[in-house]
C-alpha positions in Angstrom: -1.9 27.7 -76.4 -0.5 24.7 -74.4 -2.0 21.0 -74.6 -2.8 20.1 -71.2 -0.8 16.6 -70.4 -2.9 13.6 -68.8 -0.9 10.7 -67.7 -4.0 8.6 -66.9 -4.1 8.5 -70.6 -0.8 7.0 -70.8 -0.6 3.1 -70.8 2.5 3.3 -67.9 -0.1 6.1 -66.1 -2.7 3.5 -65.7 -0.4 0.5 -64.7 0.9 2.8 -61.7 -2.6 3.3 -61.0 -3.5 -0.3 -61.0 -0.3 -1.0 -58.8 -1.2 1.4 -56.2 -4.9 -0.1 -56.0 -3.9 -3.4 -55.6 -1.4 -2.6 -52.8 -4.1 -0.7 -51.0 -6.3 -3.5 -51.2 -3.8 -6.1 -50.4 -2.8 -3.9 -47.2 -6.5 -3.6 -46.0 -7.1 -7.5 -46.7 -3.7 -8.3 -44.2 -5.2 -6.1 -41.7 -8.7 -7.1 -41.7 -7.5 -11.0 -41.6 -5.0 -9.8 -38.6 -7.6 -7.9 -36.5 -8.0 -9.0 -33.1 -4.5 -11.0 -33.1 -2.9 -10.9 -29.5 1.0 -10.5 -29.7 2.0 -13.5 -27.8 3.6 -12.8 -24.7 6.9 -14.8 -23.3 5.7 -16.9 -20.4 8.0 -17.0 -16.9 7.6 -19.6 -14.3 8.4 -18.4 -10.8 9.9 -21.8 -8.4 10.3 -20.8 -5.0 9.7 -22.8 -1.7 6.4 -22.0 0.0 5.4 -20.0 -2.7 2.1 -19.0 -0.7 3.8 -17.5 2.2 3.9 -13.8 3.0 7.7 -14.0 2.8 7.2 -13.3 -0.9 4.9 -10.4 -0.5 7.9 -7.8 -1.6 9.0 -9.9 -4.3 5.9 -10.4 -6.0 5.3 -6.9 -6.0 8.2 -6.2 -7.8 7.8 -9.0 -10.3 3.9 -7.9 -10.9 5.2 -4.1 -11.7 7.8 -5.6 -14.0 5.2 -7.8 -15.9 3.1 -4.7 -16.7 5.4 -2.8 -18.1 7.2 -5.4 -20.0 4.0 -7.2 -21.2 5.3 -10.8 -19.7 3.2 -13.7 -18.6 4.4 -14.8 -15.2 3.1 -17.9 -13.3 4.0 -18.4 -9.8 4.0 -22.1 -9.5 2.3 -23.4 -6.5 4.5 -25.3 -4.5 4.9 -26.2 -0.5 8.1 -26.4 1.7 10.2 -28.6 -0.1 11.3 -31.7 1.7 14.5 -31.7 -0.6 16.1 -30.7 -3.9 14.3 -33.3 -6.2 11.0 -32.1 -5.1 12.3 -28.9 -6.7 13.7 -30.5 -9.8 10.4 -32.2 -10.4 8.8 -28.5 -11.1 11.6 -27.2 -12.7 11.7 -30.1 -15.5 7.5 -29.7 -15.8 7.9 -26.1 -16.0 10.5 -26.8 -18.7 8.9 -29.3 -20.5 5.3 -27.1 -20.6 7.1 -24.4 -22.7 8.4 -21.7 -20.1 10.4 -19.4 -21.9 12.2 -18.4 -18.7 12.2 -19.6 -15.2 12.9 -17.3 -12.0 14.4 -19.6 -9.1 15.3 -19.9 -5.7 17.2 -22.9 -5.6 16.5 -24.9 -2.4 20.0 -26.9 -2.7 22.8 -24.6 -4.4 24.5 -27.5 -5.7 21.8 -28.6 -7.8 23.2 -28.4 -11.1 21.1 -30.2 -13.5 18.0 -28.1 -13.4 16.1 -29.7 -16.5 16.5 -27.6 -19.5 19.7 -26.0 -21.1 17.1 -24.0 -23.7 15.4 -21.9 -21.0 17.1 -19.0 -19.8 17.0 -18.7 -15.6 17.7 -15.8 -12.9 18.5 -17.4 -9.6 17.0 -15.2 -7.1 17.5 -14.8 -3.5 20.4 -17.5 -3.5 23.0 -17.6 -6.1 23.2 -21.1 -7.9 26.1 -22.9 -10.1 25.8 -20.4 -13.2 27.3 -20.1 -16.6 26.6 -16.9 -18.3 27.0 -18.7 -21.7 23.6 -20.8 -21.5 21.6 -17.7 -20.3 21.6 -17.6 -16.6 22.5 -14.5 -14.1 21.6 -14.2 -10.4 19.9 -11.1 -9.1 20.8 -11.8 -5.2 21.9 -9.5 -2.0 25.2 -10.6 -0.6 24.3 -13.1 2.2 28.0 -12.2 3.7 27.1 -8.7 3.7 23.8 -9.2 5.4 25.5 -11.4 7.9 28.1 -9.1 9.0 25.5 -6.1 9.4 23.4 -8.7 11.8 26.4 -8.9 13.7 27.3 -5.4 13.7 23.6 -4.5 15.0 23.9 -7.1 17.7 27.2 -5.9 18.6 25.6 -2.1 18.9 22.5 -3.2 20.5 23.5 -5.7 23.0 27.1 -4.7 24.1 30.6 -6.4 23.1 31.5 -9.9 23.2 27.8 -11.4 23.3 26.7 -15.0 23.6 24.7 -15.1 20.2 22.3 -18.1 19.6 22.0 -18.4 16.0 19.0 -20.3 13.8 19.8 -21.5 10.7 17.2 -23.6 8.6 18.6 -24.4 5.3 22.3 -24.4 5.2 22.3 -26.2 1.6 21.9 -22.6 0.3 25.2 -20.6 -0.5 23.3 -17.4 0.8 22.7 -19.0 4.1 25.9 -20.2 4.6 27.4 -17.0 4.0 24.9 -15.2 6.2 26.2 -17.5 8.8 29.9 -17.0 8.0 29.7 -13.1 7.9 27.7 -13.1 11.3 30.1 -15.5 12.9 33.2 -14.0 11.9 31.9 -10.3 13.1 30.7 -11.6 16.6 33.5 -13.8 17.4 36.1 -10.7 15.9 34.8 -8.6 19.1 34.9 -11.6 21.4 31.6 -12.5 21.0 30.5 -16.3 20.8 28.1 -18.5 18.6 25.6 -21.2 19.7 24.6 -22.5 16.1 20.9 -24.0 16.3 19.7 -26.0 12.9 16.2 -26.1 12.9 13.0 -25.5 11.2 9.5 -24.1 12.5 8.2 -27.1 13.8 10.8 -27.5 15.7 11.4 -23.7 17.2 10.1 -24.0 20.7 12.5 -26.9 21.7 15.3 -24.6 19.8 14.3 -21.2 21.6 14.3 -23.0 25.3 18.0 -24.0 24.4 18.9 -20.3 23.7 17.2 -18.8 26.7 20.7 -18.2 28.4 22.1 -16.5 25.3 22.4 -12.5 25.2 20.9 -12.3 21.9 19.0 -14.7 19.5 19.8 -13.9 15.5 17.4 -15.9 13.0 18.9 -16.2 9.2 15.6 -16.9 7.6 12.3 -14.8 7.1 9.8 -18.0 8.1 12.0 -19.1 11.3 12.1 -15.4 12.4 8.2 -15.0 12.3 8.0 -18.2 14.3 10.4 -17.2 17.0 8.7 -13.8 17.1 5.2 -15.6 17.5 6.9 -17.3 20.6 8.5 -15.0 22.1 5.4 -13.1 22.7 3.7 -16.2 24.0 6.6 -17.2 26.0 7.4 -13.7 27.2 11.0 -13.8 26.0 13.0 -11.0 27.5 12.5 -7.7 25.1 15.7 -6.4 23.0 16.7 -9.9 22.5 15.5 -11.0 19.0 16.9 -9.9 15.5 17.3 -11.3 12.1 17.1 -11.2 8.5 13.4 -10.8 7.2 11.3 -9.1 5.0 7.6 -10.1 5.3 4.9 -7.9 6.3 4.4 -9.9 9.8 8.2 -9.7 10.6 8.2 -5.9 9.9 4.9 -5.5 12.0 6.9 -7.3 15.1 10.0 -5.2 14.3 7.4 -2.2 14.7 6.2 -3.3 17.9 9.4 -4.0 19.3 8.8 -8.1 19.2 11.8 -7.7 16.8 14.6 -5.5 18.2 16.3 -4.9 14.5 16.4 -6.3 11.3 18.5 -6.5 8.0 15.8 -6.2 5.3 16.9 -7.2 1.6 15.1 -5.2 -1.3 13.4 -7.8 -2.4 10.6 -5.5 -4.4 13.9 -4.5 -6.5 14.7 -8.3 -6.7 11.4 -9.3 -8.2 11.1 -6.3 -10.6 15.3 -6.5 -11.8 14.7 -10.3 -12.2 11.6 -10.0 -14.6 12.9 -7.2 -16.4 16.1 -8.6 -17.5 14.9 -11.9 -18.6 12.2 -9.9 -20.4 14.8 -7.4 -22.0 16.9 -10.8 -22.9 14.1 -12.6 -24.3 13.4 -9.9 -26.7 16.8 -9.3 -27.7 17.3 -6.4 -26.1 20.3 -7.6 -24.3 22.8 -10.0 -25.5 23.9 -11.7 -22.1 22.3 -11.3 -18.9 24.4 -10.0 -16.0 24.8 -10.6 -12.4 23.1 -7.9 -10.1 23.7 -7.6 -6.4 20.9 -6.2 -4.7 21.1 -3.8 -1.5 19.4 -4.4 1.9 19.0 -1.9 4.6 19.4 -2.5 8.7 16.4 -1.4 10.5 16.0 -0.9 14.3 12.8 -0.7 16.1 13.0 3.2 16.2 13.8 3.6 12.6 10.8 1.7 11.0 9.0 5.3 10.3 12.1 6.9 9.1 11.3 8.0 5.6 13.7 6.0 3.6 13.0 3.3 5.5 9.5 3.6 4.9 10.2 3.4 1.1 11.7 -0.3 1.7 9.6 -1.5 4.2 6.1 -0.1 2.6 6.6 -0.4 -1.9 4.1 1.2 -3.8 3.5 -0.2 -6.7 3.4 2.3 -9.6 
């Protein structure tokens, strides 16, 4: 008869059991000590002009969705309308010093080459900045020139050939707005039309509109200026079919739907917000080694096209 073998009676067998029990005890102790610990989320600060404005609605929705999907702590830094580049530089320096892992910036002045820190990763939105991909920066922006050309083509289609166009620009320190103006000007003048440039702000819009009353059409290059022009055109009974612009806010979409604004070039700012944060998150977690520039799309929408199914997806984004 074979003798039953019991490895527990062997010295080495008992040692194995002791090692296993110690391992289980250490594992349990580690889990007990770390129960309730939260994984630290990366912190991203968003610094844009007039951050509470509805002009940023679609952009915020895109950022919020990406923040939930990627687990990022996002702070929209309260900011008024900037008086100049220094206002924004101070906020950038404060956020970099306070421990932000990354920044999303719409620069007031595209020539701002000193942005407070060489260690914080940065994505530029709305308007391009001076960038060097070796220090962790990228741009997620629509093409200003292409949007300006699209606005010009819309004007020519709706107002006929060789129109006189009054153009309202607010901040030509931004590359994007300069490019919009250039694309619009070349398109209109190339068709035999002319441009009357009026640099203005919201407070001075009423007098600017008075100067533009004889023009065949009015083209506005900033969302907030477009909103103000639409407000005034209702109260002053500006002749219909003349107001066009580049915008994205809910108020301007409503004016477009009502026919106060005849046509708008609308950048896909939901995608701009989503892609800017998604790329930063992937870079911070080392999923991608270097961020890349992304060109955001846009649509040209006339009043009668607002409720086309494809346009509704852009104009009324739904967060998942």
